[in-house]
C-alpha positions as CSV (number, residue, x, y, z in Angstrom):
1,X,0.0,0.0,0.0
2,X,1.3,3.4,-1.0
3,X,-0.4,6.3,0.8
4,X,-0.6,9.6,-1.2
5,X,1.9,12.2,0.0
6,X,0.8,15.6,1.2
7,X,2.4,17.4,-1.7
8,X,1.6,16.8,-5.4
9,X,4.1,14.8,-7.3
10,X,5.7,16.2,-10.5
11,X,5.1,14.1,-13.6
12,X,7.3,16.1,-16.1
13,X,8.9,19.5,-16.4
14,X,8.4,22.3,-18.9
15,X,11.9,23.8,-18.6
16,X,12.2,24.3,-14.8
17,X,8.5,24.4,-14.2
18,X,7.1,21.1,-12.7
19,X,3.8,19.8,-14.0
20,X,2.2,17.8,-11.2
21,X,-0.5,15.2,-11.3
22,X,-3.0,17.5,-9.6
23,X,-2.3,20.1,-12.3
24,X,-3.2,17.5,-15.0
25,X,-6.5,16.8,-13.3
26,X,-7.2,20.6,-13.1
27,X,-6.4,21.0,-16.8
28,X,-8.8,18.1,-17.6
29,X,-11.5,19.8,-15.6
30,X,-10.9,23.2,-17.3
31,X,-10.8,21.5,-20.7
32,X,-14.2,19.8,-20.0
33,X,-15.9,23.0,-19.1
34,X,-14.3,24.7,-22.1
35,X,-15.8,22.1,-24.4
36,X,-19.2,22.3,-22.7
37,X,-19.2,26.0,-23.0
38,X,-18.4,26.0,-26.7
39,X,-21.1,23.4,-27.3
40,X,-23.6,25.4,-25.4
41,X,-22.7,28.5,-27.4
42,X,-23.2,26.7,-30.7
43,X,-26.4,24.9,-29.7
44,X,-28.1,27.7,-27.7
45,X,-31.6,28.3,-29.1
46,X,-35.2,29.1,-28.1
47,X,-36.2,25.5,-28.2
48,X,-33.4,24.0,-26.0
49,X,-31.9,20.6,-26.5
50,X,-30.9,18.2,-23.7
51,X,-27.5,19.9,-23.0
52,X,-29.1,23.3,-22.8
53,X,-31.9,22.0,-20.6
54,X,-29.4,20.5,-18.2
55,X,-27.3,23.7,-18.1
56,X,-30.4,25.9,-17.5
57,X,-31.6,23.5,-14.8
58,X,-28.2,23.7,-13.1
59,X,-28.2,27.5,-13.2
60,X,-31.7,27.7,-11.8
61,X,-30.7,25.4,-9.0
62,X,-27.8,27.8,-8.2
63,X,-30.1,30.9,-8.5
64,X,-32.5,29.4,-5.9
65,X,-29.8,29.1,-3.3
66,X,-27.7,32.1,-4.2
67,X,-30.8,34.4,-3.9
68,X,-31.3,33.2,-0.3
69,X,-27.8,34.5,0.5
70,X,-27.6,37.7,-1.5
71,X,-31.3,38.6,-1.1
72,X,-31.2,40.1,-4.6
73,X,-31.3,38.5,-8.1
74,X,-29.1,41.4,-9.3
75,X,-26.3,40.5,-6.9
76,X,-26.8,36.8,-7.7
77,X,-26.2,37.5,-11.4
78,X,-23.2,39.7,-10.6
79,X,-21.5,37.1,-8.4
80,X,-22.5,34.0,-10.4
81,X,-19.4,34.0,-12.8
82,X,-16.9,33.6,-9.9
83,X,-19.0,31.6,-7.4
84,X,-20.6,29.4,-9.9
85,X,-17.2,28.7,-11.6
86,X,-15.7,27.7,-8.2
87,X,-18.7,25.5,-7.4
88,X,-18.6,23.5,-10.7
89,X,-14.8,23.3,-10.8
90,X,-14.5,21.9,-7.3
91,X,-17.5,19.6,-7.8
92,X,-16.2,18.2,-11.1
93,X,-12.6,17.9,-9.9
94,X,-13.7,16.1,-6.8
95,X,-15.8,13.6,-8.7
96,X,-13.1,13.2,-11.3
97,X,-10.9,11.8,-8.6
98,X,-13.3,8.9,-8.2
99,X,-13.1,7.6,-11.8
100,X,-11.3,4.3,-12.4
101,X,-7.6,4.9,-13.1
102,X,-7.3,8.1,-11.0
103,X,-4.7,7.3,-8.5
104,X,-4.0,3.8,-9.9
105,X,-2.4,4.6,-13.3
106,X,1.1,5.9,-12.9
107,X,4.8,5.3,-13.1
108,X,7.4,3.8,-10.8
109,X,10.5,5.8,-9.9
110,X,13.4,5.1,-7.7
111,X,14.1,7.8,-5.1
112,X,16.9,7.5,-2.5
113,X,17.1,3.8,-3.3
114,X,13.4,3.2,-2.7
115,X,11.0,2.3,-5.5
116,X,7.9,4.6,-5.3
117,X,4.7,4.7,-7.3
118,X,3.6,8.1,-8.7
119,X,0.1,8.3,-10.1
120,X,-0.4,10.3,-13.3
121,X,-3.7,11.7,-12.1
122,X,-4.7,13.0,-8.6
123,X,-7.7,15.0,-7.4
124,X,-7.0,18.7,-7.8
125,X,-8.2,19.6,-4.3
126,X,-5.6,17.3,-2.7
127,X,-3.0,19.9,-3.6
128,X,-2.9,22.7,-1.0
129,X,-1.6,25.1,-3.7
130,X,-4.8,24.7,-5.6
131,X,-7.1,25.2,-2.7
132,X,-5.0,28.1,-1.4
133,X,-5.1,29.8,-4.8
134,X,-9.0,29.5,-5.0
135,X,-9.3,30.8,-1.4
136,X,-7.0,33.8,-2.1
137,X,-9.0,34.5,-5.3
138,X,-12.4,34.4,-3.5
139,X,-11.3,36.7,-0.6
140,X,-9.3,39.2,-2.8
141,X,-12.2,39.5,-5.3
142,X,-14.6,40.1,-2.4
143,X,-12.5,43.1,-1.3
144,X,-12.2,44.4,-4.8
145,X,-15.9,44.2,-5.4
146,X,-16.6,45.8,-2.0
147,X,-14.4,48.8,-2.9
148,X,-16.0,49.2,-6.3
149,X,-19.4,49.0,-4.8
150,X,-19.3,51.4,-1.8
151,X,-16.0,53.2,-2.3
152,X,-12.5,52.8,-1.0
153,X,-12.7,55.0,2.2
154,X,-16.1,53.7,3.3
155,X,-15.0,50.2,2.7
156,X,-11.8,50.7,4.6
157,X,-13.8,52.2,7.5
158,X,-15.3,48.7,8.0
159,X,-11.9,47.6,9.3
160,X,-9.9,50.6,10.5
161,X,-12.3,53.2,11.8
162,X,-10.0,56.2,11.7
163,X,-12.9,58.5,10.8
164,X,-14.8,57.5,14.0
165,X,-11.7,58.0,16.0
166,X,-11.1,61.5,14.6
167,X,-14.7,62.5,15.3
168,X,-14.5,61.2,18.8
169,X,-11.3,63.2,19.5
170,X,-12.9,66.4,18.1
171,X,-15.9,65.9,20.5
172,X,-13.6,65.8,23.6
173,X,-15.9,63.2,25.0
174,X,-13.9,60.6,27.0
175,X,-16.5,57.9,26.5
176,X,-16.7,58.4,22.7
177,X,-12.9,58.4,22.5
178,X,-12.6,55.1,24.5
179,X,-15.3,53.5,22.3
180,X,-13.5,54.7,19.1
181,X,-10.1,53.3,20.3
182,X,-11.8,50.0,21.1
183,X,-13.4,50.0,17.6
184,X,-10.0,50.7,16.1
185,X,-8.4,47.6,17.7
186,X,-11.5,45.5,16.8
187,X,-10.9,46.7,13.2
188,X,-7.3,45.5,13.4
189,X,-8.6,42.1,14.5
190,X,-10.9,42.1,11.5
191,X,-7.9,42.5,9.3
192,X,-6.3,39.4,10.8
193,X,-9.6,37.6,10.4
194,X,-9.4,38.2,6.6
195,X,-6.2,36.2,6.5
196,X,-7.9,33.5,8.6
197,X,-10.6,33.3,6.0
198,X,-8.0,32.3,3.4
199,X,-6.5,29.6,5.7
200,X,-9.9,28.2,6.8
201,X,-11.2,28.0,3.2
202,X,-8.1,26.3,1.8
203,X,-7.4,24.0,4.7
204,X,-11.0,22.8,5.0
205,X,-11.3,21.8,1.3
206,X,-7.8,20.3,1.2
207,X,-8.2,18.4,4.4
208,X,-11.5,16.8,3.6
209,X,-10.6,15.7,0.0
210,X,-7.1,14.5,1.0
211,X,-8.6,12.5,3.9
212,X,-11.0,10.9,1.4
213,X,-8.2,10.0,-0.9
214,X,-6.3,8.3,1.9
215,X,-9.4,6.5,3.1
216,X,-10.1,5.1,-0.4
217,X,-6.5,4.0,-0.7
218,X,-6.6,2.1,2.6
219,X,-10.0,0.6,1.9
220,X,-8.9,-0.4,-1.6
221,X,-6.1,-2.6,-0.1
222,X,-8.6,-4.6,1.9
223,X,-10.7,-5.8,-1.0
224,X,-10.3,-4.1,-4.3
225,X,-14.0,-4.1,-5.5
226,X,-16.5,-4.6,-2.7
227,X,-15.2,-2.8,0.4
228,X,-14.4,0.6,-1.3
229,X,-17.9,1.0,-2.9
230,X,-19.7,2.5,0.2
231,X,-16.8,4.9,0.8
232,X,-16.9,6.0,-2.9
233,X,-20.6,6.8,-2.5
234,X,-19.7,8.8,0.6
235,X,-17.0,10.6,-1.3
236,X,-19.6,11.6,-3.9
237,X,-21.6,13.3,-1.2
238,X,-18.5,14.8,0.3
239,X,-17.6,16.3,-3.1
240,X,-21.0,18.0,-3.3
241,X,-20.8,19.2,0.3
242,X,-17.3,20.7,0.0
243,X,-18.1,22.4,-3.3
244,X,-21.2,23.9,-1.7
245,X,-19.5,25.0,1.5
246,X,-16.6,26.6,-0.3
247,X,-18.7,28.5,-2.9
248,X,-21.3,29.6,-0.4
249,X,-18.7,31.0,1.9
250,X,-17.2,33.0,-1.0
251,X,-20.7,34.2,-1.8
252,X,-21.2,35.3,1.8
253,X,-17.9,37.2,1.7
254,X,-19.0,38.9,-1.5
255,X,-22.4,39.8,-0.2
256,X,-21.1,41.2,3.1
257,X,-18.4,43.2,1.3
258,X,-21.0,45.0,-0.8
259,X,-23.2,46.0,2.1
260,X,-23.3,49.6,3.0
261,X,-21.8,50.7,6.3
262,X,-24.7,52.0,8.4
263,X,-24.0,54.9,10.7
264,X,-24.5,54.5,14.4
265,X,-28.0,55.5,15.5
266,X,-28.2,58.5,17.9
């Protein structure tokens, strides 16, 4: 039994750039959606075919749940390109890792005198670099959209309330000054929490999918065909859950970032 390592294994190099097995799976997923998109573009018509019906049904499914988070169809349509892309990419790449041959087709290499098996294909989310890149993308885009929606200074005031501190100092009211100082430190904590968002998003997805890969590897050594089947069904559900959790959290970040900052009531 060869358990998958934490880091993705390079299959070949383009110059000095390593192409890993998780990158190959990511490229397969991207190629699949590129082909589907081109087919939909060519076959889109008023009387939809099977593929268009399926695509429209999938989008309606997303609209239903996205509207519950955003509270606005306008915001749903605005955020759909990034959140929907993340959802379908994570879902497809997770399910792609369950296909026959993924993790079992590979090459043998001798490293440090030990013969090791390197699979040619590996689920994309088992690479922390991939999950970290998607998490950074989601959080950074939420800040960019927030700044574009409500303005730079009003958005920055969500975190570092320098305006409130200046107004409190001008009022010469000790209570207001104390509250403003506390809000300033709370804002600095909020800045740290933004980095925590990236870590939680990336590590949650990576940990769950990597643990599933290890579980299937262990179960596959017990009895190759019968024992792993229930766990593969479980991984199908996990793939949906993790794609939903990741995309919905990004949607929440985008929605919160575009909310106006309400002034304190007097």
